[in-house]
N, C-alpha and C positions, 0 to 999 in steps of 0.2 A: 504495500501500501503506500504510496507517495506519498508522504507528512514532511513539510515544511519545517523546524527544531522548535518553529514556538506554537505550531501544532503540536507535536508528540506527548503522549501520556504513556508514561512509562513504570507508572505506578501502580504495584499491584494489588492493593487491596478496592485502589479508585474502579480499577479494571475488571477486578472481579463483582464489584455492586453495580458497576456498569450493565455485566451481562444478566446478572439478575434482574434487573430492571426491563429488561429488552424480553418480553411474552412470543417472540417467536422469530426464532435463526434462520437460516440458511446452510444447509449444509451441502458443500460441493467435492465429490472428488472425481479422478480420471478413470478413467472406463475403458475396454478395448476399443471401442466407438466412440473417446471423447469422453468431456467435460459433462457430468449431470449432477443437478443439482434438485435439493428436496427444503421445500419448506416446513421446518417444525419446532418444537418447543422444546429444551434443553434442561435439564439441571445440569446442577454446576455442586461438583462436593469440591471445594477449596483448599482441605488440607489429604484431595488423596493425587503426590507426587510433588513436583513442585514447584508449578504453576498450575496444580487444578485437573480436575478431572471432568469433562462433560458425558451425560447421558440421556438418552433417549427410544423409541423406538421410528418405524417407516413401515410403512403395509409390506406385505413378503410380497405382493404383488408388482411393486416396486423393483424393478429390476435392477436397483441401482448396487443393491447390501449384495448379489449376486456378483457382477459385472466390475465390482469396482476393483483397480488394481492394488494390492496386498502390501507393497513395499514403498506405496506413493502415498504422501503424506494427503489429508482429509485440510480444506480451508474450511471453515465454518464464521462466518459474518453477522455480528450485533451490530444494527443497526437502531440508535435509540434515535433522540426529539430530532426533530430537522427544518429545517426552516427557509422559501423564500425571503434574501435578502436585498430589499429593495434601496438603490443612492441615492432616493430621496430623504431616507432620515439619517442621513451623514450631518455631519455640525462640518462638513467639507465643502458638499456641493451646496451651503447657499454662500462657502468661503472662495473657491476655486473653479466649481463642477468638475471637479479632473478625480469622476468616480467615478465604476459600474457593479452592476448588480452580482450582487455573487450567490451564497447556498452556503446555510449556516448546519455543523451536524455532527450529531459523537457516532465513531463506529470502531469497531474491536475486530478486530482477524484472529482467530483462535486457530495457529496450527499441533496436527501431531496424527498420527496415523489411526485409523481407523478400523476397528474391532466390530465385527456383528458377530450378535449369537441371536441364541431361540429356546435359551432354558426356563425351562415355563416360570418356575419359581420367582427368579431374575428376571423373568419380565414383569409378572406383580406384582414384585416391589418395586419397580419401577413407575410403573403404570398408578402404581398407588402413592406414590410420593409425588406423580402431576398432580395427579387430581385435587388431593390436600394442598398442593401448592397454592391450585389456580381456584379452589371453592373457598378459600382461607375469605376471602371479604362478602362470603354470602352470608345471608341471615339464616339460607337451612342449607349450608352444605350437603350436595350429592356426597355421595360413599362407595366407594370400589363392593363392598357390602348389601348395597345396597340394591344391588342386581340381581339374578339367581346364579348361584355358583356355578351350575353348569352352562347359564349361556356366559360367563365370564371366561369359563374354560373354551369355548369353543372363539372369541374375538383373542382368547390369546393365540390363538393358532394360525389367526390372521395377521401374527405383524413378528418382526423383528427388534432385537434389540439393537443397539448401537452403545458404544463405549468408546469417546476420544479424550486419551490423556493426552495433555496439554503439553507440547515442547517447546512452542513460545509463543506469546503474544503481543500482538500490535495496536496501539490503542493514537484516537486522532479526536478532538478537540477539536473543533475548525469552528473559533468564535469567537472570530475578531478580534483574535491576541493581536493581530499584524498592525490595527488600526491608532488611531486616536482616545484619547479616554474615550471624548465627548461624544466622536463618533458610535463607541460602541453602545455608550448609555442613552445614545439618541436613536440606536438600536433598540435596548431594552424597551425602553418605554413603547417603540412600534409595536412591537410582537406583545408585549403585555396590552394593548387598546384592539387590536387588532384579534388575537385567539380562536386564532384555526386552524384547526389540526392538533400539530406538534409545538405550536409557540409556546406554549406554556411554560415548559421544558423547555426550550431552546431558551428562554428569557432568565430561567432558571438554572438551568448549566453557567449560563454568562453572568451572574447575578457570583457564581460560587467561585467563577475563573476571577472577577474581578477583585472576591477577599482576596484569593492569592497572589491575585499582582499585588493587591495591600500589604499585604503579610514580608512580603518578600521585599517590600519598596521601605520596608519598616528594620533602621538597624538594632 
């Protein structure tokens, strides 16, 4: 991932938190017919391995699990909040007019070899953890055990598990760090006023960057 130094994020806890916040990841692997991508939710086990381990499942009918090259790294993409940035929001627009549009976003790329498996109890544990994680905010959370056991057994036969021990992580926080403070503040105010899609998430991330920049400036 092309990452200019001002956008680079390498702190492991920060990268892990961004992974946890991303509800849907993209698993990319090389197969004999070329690259294949699957969109899927993944769990992060932060203490398994030096950079953590990702786990989830794909449909058994998805040929990606059968055809992926076993000795090649997989790429797992986590795209966080993102937003179009209008040059009209910059103080520089009023001062010189020398501005152009851009896009702000948070992205994490995880690399490691994907292992696919179909052990029923291992799959049951993953499905249960995924369900509990995404049902946690519900007033009446659904549980795997709410369904008939025989039905769940049949559903488990229709999926294949995937595990990716993370060999390397790249993080990119592209949040106008390359612009003057007045431009960044203008963007934050405009995003909070527009409040579409993931604008609020980008604005919050920019406020966190502002706080870090202020701490770095403080002797």
